N, C-alpha and C positions, 0 to 999 in steps of 0.2 A: 772828330771823332771819338777821342777817351773822353773829351768833357761830357759830350751826350751821355756815353754810356754809364758815366758816374753820375750824371743827375738820375736817369734811370734807376739806376740801384738804388738810389736814395728815396726814389716813388716807390719802389717796391717793398722797402723796409717798411712802409708807410702805411702798407696797403690792407693790413689788419685791422684799420680801425675804419674803413670805408666799405669793406665787404657787404652786403646786405642779402646776396644768395647762399652762402654757403652753408651747411647744417651746423646746428649747436650741440646736437647731442652726441655725448663721446662715448659710442658702443659700434662694437663690429654688428653689421647686418646681415653676412654672408661669409663665405669664403672659398677660396681656391680647392677645386678636388685634382687629384691625377686617376686615371682609370685602374692602376694595378694595383692598390690595395683591395679593388672592391669587386674582382673578378668573380665569377658564381655568387654573387650577390641575388637573393630571391627577391620578389615584392616586399616581403614582409623585412629582410632584411633591410632594403632600403627604408622603408617607413620606419623601422627602428632609427635608420642613422637621421633622417630627416627629423624625427619629434626631438633627437637630442641636441640638432641646432636650432629648435623653434624652443625648445628649452630655456635658451639663453640669448633670442630676440632676432636669430637669424633665418632668413626667409631665401637670400641669394645664393644661389649654386652656379659655380664656373667650373665647368670640366674644363681643365686646361689642354687637352686635347682630344682626338676621336684616335688619330692616325699618328703613328710614330714613323715617317720616312727615314729616319737615320737607321732604324733597324729594317726596316718595312713591313711594320707591323699597322693591323687594324683591329680595332675594339668594337667595330661592329660589322656587317655584311655587307664587304664593299665589292663593287665588279673593277677597281683598280689593278691592273696587270700587273705580276709580280709581290702582292701585298701576302704576307700570312695573317691568317685571321687567329686570335687569340681563341682558346678552346670553349671558351664560352659567349663569343663574340654575337652569336645567335639571339642571346636572351639579356646580355648583359644590360646594357642600354634602354631594350624595350621593359626591361622591370624598373630601373631608374625612372623612367619618364612615365609610367605608370604609377609609381609610386609618389612621385611629385605632383601629378595630377592629384593625386587623394589627400596628399599634404597641403596642397596649394602653393608651393614652391617657385622661384622665379628661375627658371634654367636658362643659363647661356651656354651653347656648345659649341667648344674648340674644334678648329679645324686643323691644319698639318703642323705639327711639329718639328722642326728641323735645324735644330741647334748648331749640329757642326757643319752644315754647308752653310746657313744663314750667317753665321758670324763669321767666316772665311770669306762670303762676299763683300759683308760689311767692310773688314779690314781693308779689302785691295779695292772693292768699288770698281773690277773688272767688266770692261763691255763683253758680256758673254749672255747668253740665253737663259740665265738662271732665272732672272726676274718671270720670264713667261712660263717657264714650266713649272715655277710656283704656283704663278696664277692660275695656269691649266689644272694642277692636282687640286687647288682650293676651290676651286667653284665645284667641279665634281665631287669632291667631298660636300659642299653646300646642298647642292643637288641633291646626293643622294641621302643626307640627312634631315632634309626638308621633305621630302618624298616619304621618309619612314616616320618622320615625327613631328611634321607640322602640323598634325590635328592634334597635338597636346597642347590643352591649354597652360600648361607651365611651362613650353617653349618661349621665352621671348627675346633672346637673341644670339647672335653668331660672334665668338672672338677667335681675334685673331693671335695665335703665339707668336709670333714674329715680334720680339721684344727690340724696340728703337731706343737707342742712347744717347750720348751726348757728344761722344766722340767721332762719330763718322757723317753725319747730317751738316754739315758747317759751311758748303758752298752751294751756290745754287745749282753748278750740275747734279752734287749727290741729291738734295732734295728734288731736283725734278726727275732723277731715277727713282726715287722711292716713292714719291706720289704719283707718278705717269704709269709707272710700269709695273708697280706692286699694287697701293693701297687701294686708288680707284678703281682698276678693273673688280678687286677683288668686291670691295664696299659696295659698289655700283649694282655687282651681279647679287649680290645678298639681297639688297634692296628691291632688286627686281623680282625676288621669289614674293615677298612679301613685304610691303613699303613699313611696317610697324615694328619688323625686326632692329632691335638695337645692336649697331656693331661697333666692338670695343678692341683697345689694344693696352697693352701694361706696358709703356716705356721706363725705361730707368735711365739714373744718372750717376756720374761718379764723379767728385768735387776733387780729384784731382786738377791740379792748376794748368794742365796741359788741356784740359776740355774743355766745352761750354760752361761758362759759369752762368749763374741764373739769368742775368738778362739777356745774354744771346741765348738761354735756353729757351725764355720767353718769346722771342723772336723766331724761334726755330718752330716752336710749334703754333705760333700764330699763325706763320706761313703756312705748316702742314692742315691745318685745320681749315684756312681759309681757300687751300685747294682743293681739300678733301670733303667735301658738304656732305657726303654720307656716312662718314666717320664722327657716329655719334658721341663719344664716350671714350676718356683715357682714365685708365686705371694705374696711376704711377706708383711704382714701387716705393717705398719709404728710403730704404737702402743701408736700413739701421743695422740688421742682421749679416747684410750679404759684405759690408765694407765698412772696415775701421774708420774711414775719414770721413764715413758721413756721420758727423756729428746732430744734435738734436739742432743746432744752430743753423747745420746746413739744410736739414730738413725743412724748417722755417723759411729760410731764402728760397730755395727751390720749390717750396710749394705756394708760395707769393707769387713767383714768376709763373707756375701754372695757373694759379686761379686766374691771373691778370690775360692769360693766353684765352683761358675758356670764358671768360666774361667779355671780351673783346669779340670772339667769336659764336657766341649763344650755346656753348656746349658744357656735359656736363665733367665732373672731374671727382673720381673716388680715388680714394686710398688704399692700394694694397699696404697691408699694413704687415711688415714680415715679423713673424712669429719663431724665430730661429736667430741663432749664432755660430756663422760659419768659423768652426774651429775648436768649439767648446766640446768639453767631454763627454757633454750629452746636449745633443744637437738642439733639441727644440721641444717646450717651449720655452723662452727665458725667464727670469725671475719676474713675477708680476709687476713688481714697481715699476720694471723699464717699458712693459706695456701700455702701464696707466699713464706713464710720462707721453709715450707716440700720441695714445688717442687725446691727450689734451692738449700738445702742440700743431698737432692736424686738426682738430676739429673746426679750428675758424676759417680752414680753407677750403673743406671738401664737402662734397654732397652726402656721400654715404663711405661707409667703409666696408671693406671685406679684406681678410687676411688671406695669408700664404703659410700654412694651409690651414683646413679644417681640422685635420687628424689633432693637430696640436692643441684643439680646444677640447676635443673630443674626453668624454669621461670613461671610454674605453679603448683608447690607443695606448697609452702608457700609465705607469705611475705618477711621473709625472706631467701630462694632461691633465689627467686626474685634478689634481692637486690645482693645477691651473684652473680649471674648469668650477671648482670649488670657491676658489676666492674671486672668479669673475662674478658668477652669481651674486656672492657677498658686495661686489662693487656694485652691481646692477641694482642691489637693495639698499644701495647708500650706506652701507657698513665697511669699517675697515677690514684688513687682511688679517687671516686669522694668525696665530703665533704658535710655530712648531715648539712644545715645551720639553718635548723629547729628545731633542739632538743633544748627543754628547753625554747623555744619560745613562745610570748604569741598570741593569736587570738582573734576574735570576732565572733558571729554568726548575721544574720539579722532577725531569729528567736530564742526562746527559746528554750532549747533541752526539751522532756518531761520529767515528772518526775521518768519514768520508768527507761527511760536511760540517767540519769544526768550527768553532767559535772562538780560538786559545786567548786571544785578549780582552773578550766579553764585549766586543764595541760593534760588530757588523749589524746590530738590528736597529742602532739607533746614531747610526755616519751620517743618514740622510742620502744614502746611496741606492739606486733600486735599480735591479736586475730586472728587464722586461720578459727574458726567457728563461725557460730552464737550461742549466749548464750540467752536463753529467760528470760525475767523477769529481766532486766539490769545487771547481773553479768559479770564478764568481761571487758576488757579496751576497751570499746565502748560508742558512744553518738550518741543518737537515737531523731527523729524528726517526728511528726505523722501530717497528712493531707488527708483527704478524700474530698478535694474540686474538687480534681483532675487539681489545680491551683495552686498549691503548689512552691514556687522557694526559694531556700535556698542559701545564700552568705557566706562564710569562707574567712574571712579576714587575715591572716596572716601578725603578724608585725614581721621582722627580728631583730627589735632594732636599725638598722643602714644601709644605704644603702651597699649592699652585692654586689661585684662585681663575674663575672664567673657565674651568674645564667643560668644553660643549661638543667637543668633536673627538672620536676615536676611531684608529684605523689599525688594521693588522693585514699587511701586503703578504700573501701566499704566492709560492710557485707551485705549479702544477703539469704533468705529464701523462697522461693516461696510459700510454705505451710504454713506460719506465717506471711501473707500479708507484708512480706518484698522482695519485687519485685528489680532486678536487674536494676539498673537506664538505660534510655536508652541509647545507644553507642555513639548516635550522640549528647547527649544533655550536657557534662560537658565541660565546659567553661572554660579556664585560663586566668587571667592579672594579669601584673606587674605592681607597679607603684612607683615614688620615693615622691609621695605626693602630686607632683605637675600635672604632665603627666602621661599618662596611655597608656601602649602601650598591645594590645589584641593579645595574642599568638595562638589563636584559639581554637578547639575542640579537646579534651582528648581520647586515644586510650584506649579502653576496653582490660586488660591482665587476663581473666577471667578464672580460675583453675575449669577443669574437674573435681577434686576431692574432694573440699572442698568448702566452700560457703563463699568464699571471691572473690573481684574484684581489679583490682589495675587499676587505670586509669592512663594513663602516657603519658605526653609529652614530647619531646627532641627537642632543637633547634640545629640548626649548629651556628647562631649565639650566643655571651654570651651576658647577659644582667647584669645591673646593678639598684638593686632596693631595697625598704625598706620593701614595701608590697607586698604579693599574693595574689589573689583574685580569688576562686573557686567559680563557680554558676553552680546550675543544677536544673531543676523541677523535681518533684517526687508527687509520689499518694501512700496514706496509710503511710508506713514507711520507711525515709531515715536513715541509719544507718551507722555512719562514724568510723572509726577506727583509722586511723592517716591521719596526712597530712605531704609530706615532699617537701623540694627544696634542691638539689644539686648544689653545684657550681664545676667547674673544676678548680684544682690548677694548679700551674706552672708546665709546663710538664719537667718530665726529662726523655730523650728516652731509652727506655727499649727495647731492641734485642730481637727481636724470630724471630728465622731463621726458614722459609720454610713453612709460614702458612699463610692463606690470609683467613679473614673471608667470609662464603657465603653470 
């Protein structure tokens, strides 16, 4: 037995050189979403969100769940007894699906999330009626979703939020319960609604030696997929963000095993690329270089990439996701990541900051730390100025220490909170200039990339020309409070072409 496992493991390591069906384009094709951040979105809001996704080549939308049975909440109008509907449940998904139709997105609607019960049942594998209860609720939800949204051209599939791991399904009995009492009843029912609906699940693995290793993982998934002909697609979580044991080498081994199982059973295999790091001070997204490595390592094995979650790629979710979005666009264009020349550099003000939002060491604006939201009373990484004359003008001068070449991207991150006398700056009022100490070049007005969900705005100006300068000067009028979080200047490094086939930025 051990000898045969060893031979199989050697074969798995050789798989990359013989794969013929996997995708070669290392780019994200879509993302998971959860309902909560989008409550109350109009059709126009959703169209804007989808246009941002399409702007970086994403068309696949996987709504992770439509009901959360752990808290008995529904995000669409349901007749399930005991469910509390979110305040805007009557229109949220209606608006989303209308917008998805208009933007030609591919939507997969998740059914019932029940994390607490699911994982408790997983660990014990007790003989209870839980599988039948889950199937009953899931089929009701599938019926209701299909009745309400089945006529939308954007509805492509339904997603099972029950995540299958490599710890609990290692015996014939456990696999039998999973396939016969959970997966098959739900998958078969979805197919009875419309045979073309894609049914998917997002399993995960942990490389802990006590759990199924790649060869056994391949066997488990070959068994599951053979037993469940209507489970069309598995979207495997790459695990790099959730577990420090899951190294890049581990990803390759488990992804090779998954590819082999999917090839043997004729199924699709997508990557659920994790855009976070558990325990990090800033949860997501990670440094772009890590994501680029994930894409490169996983591309030989998968048919498609989606990420967890779309928000972490969004240009309007947070300053960090905005920075990721900018770098990812450059990656798609075959360009190297921009270099932040402002980190740790000195700067000066034309007006002294308020003692409520001070900057005693003159370091807050170039320390690379972002605040997503307004914090009253001077806490947080922000600097503030107060003026009620309606004639206040502030100039911030950044000193890069020496003349820097290739300057092409200029950003000013501001905090606003209208109810706290911290109004947003006028969109046509923020100006940026570069100087070498002798001559100045006025680059013009910056564009406001304002977040819908949080109280920050990124004023940005990009140039087609690359400038050489030591000083960068930001000037803007303000009234009442002006609160700044960060000033940033990026240079474009010498380019090494990166081939990304079959994609053009819209």
